[in-house]
N, C-alpha and C positions, 0 to 999 in steps of 0.2 A: 504494500500500500504506500504510494508515493507521498501522500499527505498524512503527516503524523501528529497533527495538532488540531483539536476540535475547539473552536473559539465561539461557540454559541450553544450554551447548555443551561438547562433549568432543572433544579432539584425541588424538594418540598418547601424550600424557602420562597418559591414562586407560587402564586395563588392558583395556578392551573396545573400544578404537578404534585404528585405524592411520592416521588422517587427519593429515597434516602440518599443524601450526598455521598456517603461512604460507599454505598452500593454502586453508584455511578463511577466513583474513582476506581474501585476494584475492577469494574468492567473495562474502563479505559486502559488500565494496566494490562489486562488480559488480551486486549486488542493490539498491544504494542505501541500505544501512543506515547509520545515523549512530553506532551503538554496538553493540559485541559484548562480552559478558561470558563468558569461559571459566570453567567450573565443573567442574574435573576432580574425579574421584572420590577421596574419602578416607574409607574405611570402616576405621577403626582396629580391629585385632584381629578382622578379619572371619573367619567360619568357613573352615576349610581343608579341601579335598578334592582328588580327582584333577582335577576340573573347575576348582577355585578354588585354585591354589597360593598359598602364603603371600606376602603383599605384592601380590597382583595388583591390588587396589583401594586401595592405599596409595601415593598419588602422591609422587614425588620433588619436594617443594614448592620447594626451592631452585632446581633445574634448570628447573622449570616457570616460576617467577617470572622467572628470568633470560631465558628465551626470550621470554616475553610482553613484558617491558620493552624488549627489543631491537626487537621488532616494533612496539611502541607508538611508539618513536622513529622507526623507519623509515617508518611510515605516518601519522605526525602530519599533520594537515591533511586527511586523507582519511577517517579513521574514528577514533573513540575506543575504545580497547581497555581493558577492565576486568579486574581480578584477582579472580576469584571461586573458590569451592570448593563442592562438593556433599558435605556432611558427613553420614556415615551415622549414624543414630540407633539405637544399641544401648544401652539403659539401663545395661548393665554397664560401659560405657566413658565414661559421662557426664563424669567428672572429667578423663579424658584428652582428651576433645573440648574441654572448657573450656580446658585448658592450650594445646591446639593452636590454637584460635580466637584466643586472646590473643597468641600468639607471632608472628603474621604480620599484615601491613598489608592485609588483604583489603578490597576494595571492597564485597563482597557475599557472603553465606553462605546457601546453600540447605540446610535440614535435610531429610533424606528417610529413609524406611525401606525397606530392601532385603531384610532377613532376618527370618524368623520361625522360631524354634526351629532356627536354624542353616541354614535353607533359603531360597533366593531363589525367589519365586513364578515367576520365569522358568523354573525347572526343573519339568518335569512331575511330578517326585517330590512336589513340594509339594501337589499336588491328589490324590495317590493315597489312596484310601479316604475321601475327603471329598466332600461336595456342594460346589458352587461357593459356595453361601450360607455354609456353615461355614468354608470356606477364606477367603472374603472377610472374614467376621467376625473370624477369628483375626488376620488382617493389620491390620484397623482397631483391634483391641484393642492390638496391639503398637505401632501408630502413636500411639495415645493415651498409652501409657507413655513413648514418646519425647518427646512434647510436655510431659509432666509432669516429666521428668527433666532437661531441658536447655532453656535459654532464649536462649543467645547465638547467635541466627540472625536472619535478616531475613524470609525467607518459608519456608513448608513446601512441599516440592515434590511433584509428581504424587501428590496425596493418595489417589487410588484406583487407583494403579499396578497393584495386584493383578488388576484386572479385565481387563487386557490379555491375560492368559494363561489365564483360566478357559475351560472348555469352552463356556460360553454367552456369554462376553464380557459385554456390557452389555445383552443382550436381556431378561433378567429382573431387571435391577438398577435400584434406585431409592433415593433418599435415605431415604424413610420406613422401609425395611426395617432400616436401621442408624441411625435417628434418635437412639436412646439414646446412641450413640457419637459421631455427627457433631455433635449439639447440644453435647456436652461439649467436643469439639474447638474448635468455634466460640467457646465461652465462654473457653477458655484462650487462643486466638489473640487475641481482642479484649481480654481483660484485660491481656495482656502486650504489646499494641501490635505484634503480628506480622501479617505478610501471608501471602498464598498466591500460588502461581503458576498461571497458565493455561498448561498444558503441552499442546502439540499432538501429542506423540509418539504417543499412543494412536490418533489419527485415521489414522496410517499403518499401524496394526495392524488397521484395520477397525472401530474403535469409532464409534458415532454421535455422541458428544459428546467434548469434550476432558477432560483431568484438571484439576480435579475435575469432576464432573457439573454441569450447569447449575443444578440446584436448590441445590447447595452454594454455588456462586457467588452466586446470587440471595439466599440467606439471609445470607451474609456481608455483602453490600451492604445489605440491609434492616436489619441490626443495626448499621450505621454503618461497616463495614469499607471502606477505600479503597485499601489497599496490595495491588495486583495487578501482578505482573510477567508478561511473556509470554516463553515459551521454547519452542524447537523440540525440545530434547533431542537435537540432531543429534550423531551419531557419524561422519557422513560429510558432506563439503562439500555434496553434492547436497541434503541435507535442511535446510540452514540457512534459517530463516524460512519453513519449509514450513507451508502453511495459515494464514498470518498474516492474510489477508483474512477468512477464516472466524473467526479468533480475535477480530478487531475486531467482527464482527457478533455473536458470542456475548456479548462483554462488553456491548455495547449492549443486547442482549436482557435481560441480567441487571441493568441499571440503572446501568452505569458509563459515564461520559463521558470517562474518561481512564485511562491505564495508568501504571505506575511504573517507574523505573529507579533504580539505586543507584550512588553513588560515595563512597568513604570511609565506607561504612555509612550514608550519609544518603540518604533518598529524594528523588526529583524526579518531577514529574508532567507528563504530555504528553497533549494532547487527541487523541482518536480522530478 
């Protein structure tokens, strides 16, 4: 397996996972990984509903860090464990996100968009009364606002996450349909020295390509982008490093010869 570092992982410290962190660490070791970065969810002031009770996606950062540091010490010499966060991009909480990011000694920050007008595309309600194209476009517009409002992150995560849940998935989806938004995203990422992640989670949902689509990855590389991390978006230990062989091939197809990891917010590069 040419990619040996999984940089998008959720344990029971995230509101949508029950996976014990140590179980995930042991699974990573058994797979031969050299690094794992946990990126628990922090969506400050996320919308609240019967399905999303208050605080569900707001990690207890102190407890999370304490558990991770204990496991880092326990498994030293077997695997390197990194302290990351997946920080939800709602423009209305940009100031709070900035304070939070500065308050902790994170190794790595993923910025990601989960809510549009208070609804997660995971919910079928998000697509009610909309074509997939309109629903996708609304998500990408919100994502662009997130990139414009906040810059203290290392990579932007699962850039086309919304297509996981559309009725047509990625069957009628392509870069060119949203090029006006995607081109601007690329400009912002490159201007600010930010990276993207290749997220394999959508492949488990039946998509043909990872997040983001291959054309997005190709254009990022063609414009000089080099910072690409690889993450499984695992919420269960069984999904750690899922489809990483395919991820390596996708990266090569898009012109990359290496992938990136972070420690203390600084990138390192590894040959594919």
